[in-house]
C-alpha positions in Angstrom: -99.8 101.9 19.7 -103.0 101.3 17.6 -103.7 97.7 16.8 -104.5 97.2 13.1 -106.9 94.3 13.5 -108.8 95.7 16.6 -111.8 97.3 14.9 -113.5 94.0 14.4 -111.4 91.3 16.1 -112.3 87.8 15.0 -111.5 85.0 17.4 -112.9 81.7 18.7 -112.5 82.3 22.5 -115.0 84.7 24.0 -115.8 85.8 27.6 -118.3 88.4 28.9 -117.0 89.8 32.2 -116.9 93.0 34.2 -119.2 94.7 31.7 -117.0 94.0 28.7 -116.6 91.4 25.9 -113.2 89.8 25.7 -112.1 88.1 22.5 -109.0 85.8 22.0 -108.0 83.0 19.7 -107.3 85.4 16.8 -105.2 83.7 14.1 -102.8 86.5 13.2 -102.3 87.7 16.8 -102.9 84.6 19.0 -101.2 86.1 22.1 -103.5 89.1 22.2 -106.8 89.5 24.0 -109.1 92.3 22.8 -111.7 93.8 25.1 -114.6 96.1 24.3 -115.5 99.5 25.6 -117.0 99.4 29.1 -120.7 98.8 28.7 -120.6 98.4 24.9 -119.8 94.9 23.7 -119.7 96.1 20.0 -117.1 98.8 20.4 -113.5 97.8 19.7 -112.9 100.6 17.3 -109.9 102.4 18.9 -108.2 99.6 20.8 -104.7 100.3 22.1 -102.5 98.3 24.4 -104.0 98.4 27.9 -102.5 100.9 30.4 -103.4 102.6 33.7 -105.3 105.2 31.6 -107.5 102.8 29.7 -110.4 103.3 32.1 -113.7 102.7 30.3 -112.1 102.5 26.8 -111.7 99.4 24.7 -108.2 98.0 24.4 -106.0 94.9 24.3 -103.7 92.7 26.4 -100.6 91.7 24.5 -99.4 88.6 26.5 -96.0 87.8 24.9 -94.5 86.3 28.1 -94.2 82.6 27.9 -94.7 82.5 24.1 -97.5 80.9 22.2 -101.2 81.5 22.0 -103.9 82.3 24.6 -105.6 79.0 25.4 -108.6 80.1 27.4 -110.1 82.7 29.7 -112.1 82.3 32.9 -113.5 84.5 35.7 -113.6 83.8 39.5 -114.0 86.1 42.5 -114.0 89.3 40.3 -110.7 88.4 38.8 -110.0 87.4 35.2 -107.6 84.5 34.4 -105.9 84.3 31.0 -104.3 80.9 30.3 -101.4 80.0 28.0 -99.6 76.7 27.9 -96.8 77.9 30.1 -98.2 80.8 32.2 -101.4 82.1 33.8 -102.2 85.8 34.2 -104.5 87.3 36.8 -106.1 90.5 35.7 -108.6 93.0 37.0 -110.2 95.4 34.5 -113.2 97.6 35.2 -114.2 101.1 34.2 -111.4 102.6 36.2 -109.1 99.9 37.7 -106.5 97.9 35.8 -103.9 95.3 37.0 -102.1 92.4 35.4 -99.7 89.9 37.0 -98.5 86.4 36.3 -99.4 83.7 38.9 -95.9 82.2 38.7 -92.7 83.7 37.4 -91.7 82.6 33.9 -88.1 82.4 33.0 -88.1 79.8 30.3 -86.2 77.3 32.4 -87.9 76.6 35.7 -91.2 74.7 36.2 -94.1 76.6 34.6 -97.8 76.3 34.8 -100.6 76.7 32.2 -103.5 74.9 30.5 -103.6 72.5 27.6 -107.2 73.0 26.2 -109.8 75.7 26.3 -112.6 73.4 27.4 -110.6 72.0 30.3 -110.7 75.4 32.0 -113.9 76.0 34.0 -115.0 77.6 37.2 -117.2 76.5 40.1 -117.2 75.6 43.8 -115.0 78.7 44.6 -112.2 77.6 42.3 -111.0 77.4 38.7 -110.1 74.0 37.4 -107.8 73.2 34.5 -105.4 70.6 33.1 -101.8 71.3 32.4 -99.8 70.1 29.4 -98.0 67.5 31.6 -101.4 65.9 32.6 -101.9 67.4 36.0 -105.4 68.4 37.1 -105.2 71.7 39.0 -107.4 73.8 41.2 -106.8 77.5 41.3 -108.3 78.8 44.5 -107.7 80.7 47.7 -105.9 78.7 50.4 -106.7 79.3 54.1 -104.6 82.1 55.7 -103.2 83.1 52.2 -105.0 86.0 50.6 -103.9 85.2 47.1 -105.0 82.5 44.6 -102.9 79.3 44.8 -102.5 76.7 42.1 -103.0 73.3 43.9 -102.5 69.9 42.2 -105.5 67.7 43.0 -104.6 64.7 40.8 -101.4 63.7 42.7 -103.5 61.1 44.7 -104.6 59.4 41.5 -101.4 59.8 39.6 -101.2 56.1 38.6 -104.7 56.5 37.0 -104.2 59.8 35.1 -100.7 58.8 33.8 -102.3 56.3 31.4 -105.0 58.8 30.2 -105.1 61.4 27.4 -106.3 64.9 28.0 -106.0 66.1 24.4 -109.8 66.7 24.2 -110.5 67.2 27.9 -113.5 69.1 29.0 -115.2 69.8 32.3 -118.0 71.3 34.3 -119.0 71.8 38.0 -122.4 70.5 39.1 -123.5 70.9 42.7 -120.5 69.7 44.8 -118.6 67.8 42.1 -116.2 68.8 39.3 -116.5 66.5 36.3 -113.6 66.0 33.9 -114.3 64.2 30.6 -111.1 62.6 29.3 -109.8 59.8 27.1 -109.0 56.5 28.8 -105.9 56.3 26.7 -104.2 58.0 23.7 -105.7 55.3 21.5 -109.3 56.4 22.3 -110.9 58.6 19.6 -113.3 60.4 22.0 -113.6 61.2 25.7 -114.9 57.9 27.2 -114.2 58.4 30.9 -115.3 61.0 33.5 -113.2 61.7 36.5 -115.2 63.1 39.5 -113.7 65.4 42.1 -115.6 65.9 45.4 -115.2 69.6 46.0 -116.3 69.4 49.7 -114.4 66.3 50.8 -111.4 67.0 48.4 -111.4 63.3 47.3 -111.9 61.5 44.0 -115.0 59.4 43.4 -114.8 56.2 41.3 -114.4 57.2 37.6 -117.4 56.9 35.4 -116.6 54.6 32.4 -118.3 54.7 29.0 -119.5 58.3 29.1 -118.5 60.8 26.4 
């Protein structure tokens, strides 16, 4: 299957990883992620759906499961993570190895997991942080004795605080041993005016910083 819009994909979500350029956020095919030829970030000319024989060629992931568009992409521990609102995929793609699996089974009925905004997905401190559509702040990381990434809710201990906030414009970064989440104090706020601070080492929340945008 040759993808008709693959020669020069135009999207607003980009990631450079594993010696390729990945592009998502394409209006006509929002569920697809295109990736360049291994070692050549400009070559998308013969993209086909990824398979075990893709090797060093360019190609595309068609992530139809869960419906909707790709929200964001992130890399941690040599694995790529593709986020939609209701599902997260873990992928490995080099010049010879390919794998793709969802982190949690999606059946359209049971509890699902995904991200709400592109800028709320970020990596650092041996974890990937993101915010779900139901206002949970999550950490995607390895858990001791389990050799597989686990999605761990870290906002449960401040549930009464986050329940009154809005994450529609949420954004975040890791700096030193803290993860910072810029959020709106309420749905009435026009900009992010509060910063939630997660202590990565102690696994506790610092006092929120008010008035920062």
